[in-house]
PyMOL CGO cylinders between C-alpha atoms (Angstrom):
from pymol import cmd
from pymol.cgo import CYLINDER

trace = [
    CYLINDER, -25.38, 8.77, -8.63, -23.08, 10.53, -6.17, 0.3, 1, 1, 1, 1, 1, 1,
    CYLINDER, -23.08, 10.53, -6.17, -19.91, 8.89, -4.91, 0.3, 1, 1, 1, 1, 1, 1,
    CYLINDER, -19.91, 8.89, -4.91, -19.33, 9.51, -1.22, 0.3, 1, 1, 1, 1, 1, 1,
    CYLINDER, -19.33, 9.51, -1.22, -15.89, 10.78, -0.29, 0.3, 1, 1, 1, 1, 1, 1,
    CYLINDER, -15.89, 10.78, -0.29, -14.51, 9.31, 2.93, 0.3, 1, 1, 1, 1, 1, 1,
    CYLINDER, -14.51, 9.31, 2.93, -14.54, 11.71, 5.85, 0.3, 1, 1, 1, 1, 1, 1,
    CYLINDER, -14.54, 11.71, 5.85, -11.03, 12.78, 6.81, 0.3, 1, 1, 1, 1, 1, 1,
    CYLINDER, -11.03, 12.78, 6.81, -10.04, 12.52, 10.43, 0.3, 1, 1, 1, 1, 1, 1,
    CYLINDER, -10.04, 12.52, 10.43, -7.54, 14.79, 12.13, 0.3, 1, 1, 1, 1, 1, 1,
    CYLINDER, -7.54, 14.79, 12.13, -4.07, 13.29, 11.76, 0.3, 1, 1, 1, 1, 1, 1,
    CYLINDER, -4.07, 13.29, 11.76, -1.79, 13.79, 14.72, 0.3, 1, 1, 1, 1, 1, 1,
    CYLINDER, -1.79, 13.79, 14.72, 1.27, 12.02, 16.13, 0.3, 1, 1, 1, 1, 1, 1,
    CYLINDER, 1.27, 12.02, 16.13, 2.65, 12.32, 19.64, 0.3, 1, 1, 1, 1, 1, 1,
    CYLINDER, 2.65, 12.32, 19.64, 5.93, 10.60, 20.58, 0.3, 1, 1, 1, 1, 1, 1,
    CYLINDER, 5.93, 10.60, 20.58, 7.31, 10.38, 24.10, 0.3, 1, 1, 1, 1, 1, 1,
    CYLINDER, 7.31, 10.38, 24.10, 11.04, 9.63, 24.43, 0.3, 1, 1, 1, 1, 1, 1,
    CYLINDER, 11.04, 9.63, 24.43, 10.98, 7.81, 21.07, 0.3, 1, 1, 1, 1, 1, 1,
    CYLINDER, 10.98, 7.81, 21.07, 9.39, 4.84, 22.86, 0.3, 1, 1, 1, 1, 1, 1,
    CYLINDER, 9.39, 4.84, 22.86, 5.66, 5.56, 23.10, 0.3, 1, 1, 1, 1, 1, 1,
    CYLINDER, 5.66, 5.56, 23.10, 3.59, 6.85, 20.22, 0.3, 1, 1, 1, 1, 1, 1,
    CYLINDER, 3.59, 6.85, 20.22, -0.01, 7.83, 19.71, 0.3, 1, 1, 1, 1, 1, 1,
    CYLINDER, -0.01, 7.83, 19.71, -1.36, 8.37, 16.19, 0.3, 1, 1, 1, 1, 1, 1,
    CYLINDER, -1.36, 8.37, 16.19, -4.77, 9.57, 15.01, 0.3, 1, 1, 1, 1, 1, 1,
    CYLINDER, -4.77, 9.57, 15.01, -6.20, 9.66, 11.49, 0.3, 1, 1, 1, 1, 1, 1,
    CYLINDER, -6.20, 9.66, 11.49, -5.34, 5.98, 10.89, 0.3, 1, 1, 1, 1, 1, 1,
    CYLINDER, -5.34, 5.98, 10.89, -7.50, 4.32, 8.24, 0.3, 1, 1, 1, 1, 1, 1,
    CYLINDER, -7.50, 4.32, 8.24, -5.86, 0.88, 8.10, 0.3, 1, 1, 1, 1, 1, 1,
    CYLINDER, -5.86, 0.88, 8.10, -2.83, -1.12, 9.21, 0.3, 1, 1, 1, 1, 1, 1,
    CYLINDER, -2.83, -1.12, 9.21, -1.17, -2.41, 6.04, 0.3, 1, 1, 1, 1, 1, 1,
    CYLINDER, -1.17, -2.41, 6.04, 1.58, -4.44, 7.75, 0.3, 1, 1, 1, 1, 1, 1,
    CYLINDER, 1.58, -4.44, 7.75, 3.44, -4.65, 11.00, 0.3, 1, 1, 1, 1, 1, 1,
    CYLINDER, 3.44, -4.65, 11.00, 6.30, -6.50, 12.64, 0.3, 1, 1, 1, 1, 1, 1,
    CYLINDER, 6.30, -6.50, 12.64, 8.90, -5.68, 15.30, 0.3, 1, 1, 1, 1, 1, 1,
    CYLINDER, 8.90, -5.68, 15.30, 10.96, -3.55, 12.89, 0.3, 1, 1, 1, 1, 1, 1,
    CYLINDER, 10.96, -3.55, 12.89, 8.35, -1.79, 10.73, 0.3, 1, 1, 1, 1, 1, 1,
    CYLINDER, 8.35, -1.79, 10.73, 4.73, -0.65, 10.90, 0.3, 1, 1, 1, 1, 1, 1,
    CYLINDER, 4.73, -0.65, 10.90, 2.98, 0.57, 7.73, 0.3, 1, 1, 1, 1, 1, 1,
    CYLINDER, 2.98, 0.57, 7.73, -0.23, 2.54, 8.16, 0.3, 1, 1, 1, 1, 1, 1,
    CYLINDER, -0.23, 2.54, 8.16, -2.71, 4.08, 5.76, 0.3, 1, 1, 1, 1, 1, 1,
    CYLINDER, -2.71, 4.08, 5.76, -3.55, 7.53, 7.14, 0.3, 1, 1, 1, 1, 1, 1,
    CYLINDER, -3.55, 7.53, 7.14, -5.54, 10.49, 5.89, 0.3, 1, 1, 1, 1, 1, 1,
    CYLINDER, -5.54, 10.49, 5.89, -2.23, 12.12, 4.93, 0.3, 1, 1, 1, 1, 1, 1,
    CYLINDER, -2.23, 12.12, 4.93, -0.87, 9.14, 2.95, 0.3, 1, 1, 1, 1, 1, 1,
    CYLINDER, -0.87, 9.14, 2.95, 0.99, 5.93, 3.70, 0.3, 1, 1, 1, 1, 1, 1,
    CYLINDER, 0.99, 5.93, 3.70, 3.06, 6.21, 6.90, 0.3, 1, 1, 1, 1, 1, 1,
    CYLINDER, 3.06, 6.21, 6.90, 5.99, 3.86, 7.52, 0.3, 1, 1, 1, 1, 1, 1,
    CYLINDER, 5.99, 3.86, 7.52, 7.46, 3.73, 11.03, 0.3, 1, 1, 1, 1, 1, 1,
    CYLINDER, 7.46, 3.73, 11.03, 10.77, 1.94, 11.48, 0.3, 1, 1, 1, 1, 1, 1,
    CYLINDER, 10.77, 1.94, 11.48, 12.31, 0.92, 14.77, 0.3, 1, 1, 1, 1, 1, 1,
    CYLINDER, 12.31, 0.92, 14.77, 13.11, -1.90, 17.15, 0.3, 1, 1, 1, 1, 1, 1,
    CYLINDER, 13.11, -1.90, 17.15, 10.74, -4.05, 19.20, 0.3, 1, 1, 1, 1, 1, 1,
    CYLINDER, 10.74, -4.05, 19.20, 7.67, -2.21, 17.86, 0.3, 1, 1, 1, 1, 1, 1,
    CYLINDER, 7.67, -2.21, 17.86, 4.34, -3.38, 19.29, 0.3, 1, 1, 1, 1, 1, 1,
    CYLINDER, 4.34, -3.38, 19.29, 0.83, -2.14, 18.62, 0.3, 1, 1, 1, 1, 1, 1,
    CYLINDER, 0.83, -2.14, 18.62, -0.63, -1.55, 22.08, 0.3, 1, 1, 1, 1, 1, 1,
    CYLINDER, -0.63, -1.55, 22.08, -4.07, -0.36, 20.97, 0.3, 1, 1, 1, 1, 1, 1,
    CYLINDER, -4.07, -0.36, 20.97, -5.84, -0.11, 17.64, 0.3, 1, 1, 1, 1, 1, 1,
    CYLINDER, -5.84, -0.11, 17.64, -9.29, 1.43, 17.19, 0.3, 1, 1, 1, 1, 1, 1,
    CYLINDER, -9.29, 1.43, 17.19, -10.00, 1.83, 13.48, 0.3, 1, 1, 1, 1, 1, 1,
    CYLINDER, -10.00, 1.83, 13.48, -13.52, 3.16, 14.13, 0.3, 1, 1, 1, 1, 1, 1,
    CYLINDER, -13.52, 3.16, 14.13, -11.90, 6.19, 15.80, 0.3, 1, 1, 1, 1, 1, 1,
    CYLINDER, -11.90, 6.19, 15.80, -8.74, 6.07, 13.67, 0.3, 1, 1, 1, 1, 1, 1,
    CYLINDER, -8.74, 6.07, 13.67, -6.44, 5.69, 16.69, 0.3, 1, 1, 1, 1, 1, 1,
    CYLINDER, -6.44, 5.69, 16.69, -3.30, 3.63, 17.24, 0.3, 1, 1, 1, 1, 1, 1,
    CYLINDER, -3.30, 3.63, 17.24, -0.89, 3.42, 20.19, 0.3, 1, 1, 1, 1, 1, 1,
    CYLINDER, -0.89, 3.42, 20.19, 2.58, 2.05, 19.53, 0.3, 1, 1, 1, 1, 1, 1,
    CYLINDER, 2.58, 2.05, 19.53, 5.51, 1.18, 21.79, 0.3, 1, 1, 1, 1, 1, 1,
    CYLINDER, 5.51, 1.18, 21.79, 9.13, 0.34, 21.03, 0.3, 1, 1, 1, 1, 1, 1,
    CYLINDER, 9.13, 0.34, 21.03, 12.16, 2.32, 19.89, 0.3, 1, 1, 1, 1, 1, 1,
    CYLINDER, 12.16, 2.32, 19.89, 11.14, 4.56, 16.98, 0.3, 1, 1, 1, 1, 1, 1,
    CYLINDER, 11.14, 4.56, 16.98, 14.10, 5.15, 14.64, 0.3, 1, 1, 1, 1, 1, 1,
    CYLINDER, 14.10, 5.15, 14.64, 12.40, 6.87, 11.71, 0.3, 1, 1, 1, 1, 1, 1,
    CYLINDER, 12.40, 6.87, 11.71, 9.21, 7.58, 9.86, 0.3, 1, 1, 1, 1, 1, 1,
    CYLINDER, 9.21, 7.58, 9.86, 8.29, 8.51, 6.33, 0.3, 1, 1, 1, 1, 1, 1,
    CYLINDER, 8.29, 8.51, 6.33, 5.20, 9.33, 4.31, 0.3, 1, 1, 1, 1, 1, 1,
    CYLINDER, 5.20, 9.33, 4.31, 4.32, 8.28, 0.78, 0.3, 1, 1, 1, 1, 1, 1,
    CYLINDER, 4.32, 8.28, 0.78, 1.41, 9.59, -1.26, 0.3, 1, 1, 1, 1, 1, 1,
    CYLINDER, 1.41, 9.59, -1.26, 0.89, 6.32, -3.10, 0.3, 1, 1, 1, 1, 1, 1,
    CYLINDER, 0.89, 6.32, -3.10, -1.54, 3.76, -1.76, 0.3, 1, 1, 1, 1, 1, 1,
    CYLINDER, -1.54, 3.76, -1.76, -0.03, 0.94, -3.79, 0.3, 1, 1, 1, 1, 1, 1,
    CYLINDER, -0.03, 0.94, -3.79, 1.28, -0.79, -0.65, 0.3, 1, 1, 1, 1, 1, 1,
    CYLINDER, 1.28, -0.79, -0.65, -2.24, -1.83, 0.34, 0.3, 1, 1, 1, 1, 1, 1,
    CYLINDER, -2.24, -1.83, 0.34, -4.89, -3.59, -1.67, 0.3, 1, 1, 1, 1, 1, 1,
    CYLINDER, -4.89, -3.59, -1.67, -7.62, -1.03, -2.08, 0.3, 1, 1, 1, 1, 1, 1,
    CYLINDER, -7.62, -1.03, -2.08, -10.85, -1.84, -0.29, 0.3, 1, 1, 1, 1, 1, 1,
    CYLINDER, -10.85, -1.84, -0.29, -9.33, -4.68, 1.71, 0.3, 1, 1, 1, 1, 1, 1,
    CYLINDER, -9.33, -4.68, 1.71, -8.28, -4.33, 5.35, 0.3, 1, 1, 1, 1, 1, 1,
    CYLINDER, -8.28, -4.33, 5.35, -5.36, -6.06, 7.04, 0.3, 1, 1, 1, 1, 1, 1,
    CYLINDER, -5.36, -6.06, 7.04, -7.71, -8.34, 8.94, 0.3, 1, 1, 1, 1, 1, 1,
    CYLINDER, -7.71, -8.34, 8.94, -9.53, -9.40, 5.77, 0.3, 1, 1, 1, 1, 1, 1,
    CYLINDER, -9.53, -9.40, 5.77, -6.18, -10.26, 4.16, 0.3, 1, 1, 1, 1, 1, 1,
    CYLINDER, -6.18, -10.26, 4.16, -5.04, -12.19, 7.25, 0.3, 1, 1, 1, 1, 1, 1,
    CYLINDER, -5.04, -12.19, 7.25, -8.12, -14.38, 7.47, 0.3, 1, 1, 1, 1, 1, 1,
    CYLINDER, -8.12, -14.38, 7.47, -8.49, -15.41, 3.82, 0.3, 1, 1, 1, 1, 1, 1,
]
cmd.load_cgo(trace, "trace")
């Protein structure tokens, strides 16, 4: 029995004036609030910190996310321990 490996999407970030962001290669949104957004991407866990952060558009089928607000920093982590494996943000919200 063969285990299928998930197909990796291109991961790209574009920021305009630290206030508008577009990210591709997003697999899941782990958590979000006005000061921090945590995403699972093909390149690892991505944490974006800032002020008045808002998700403008999220399309997980395409792996795309648009974000607005003042971006103050971002960091990657290889570990996926921040999210429960196999369970999306929406599944956790509506339990």
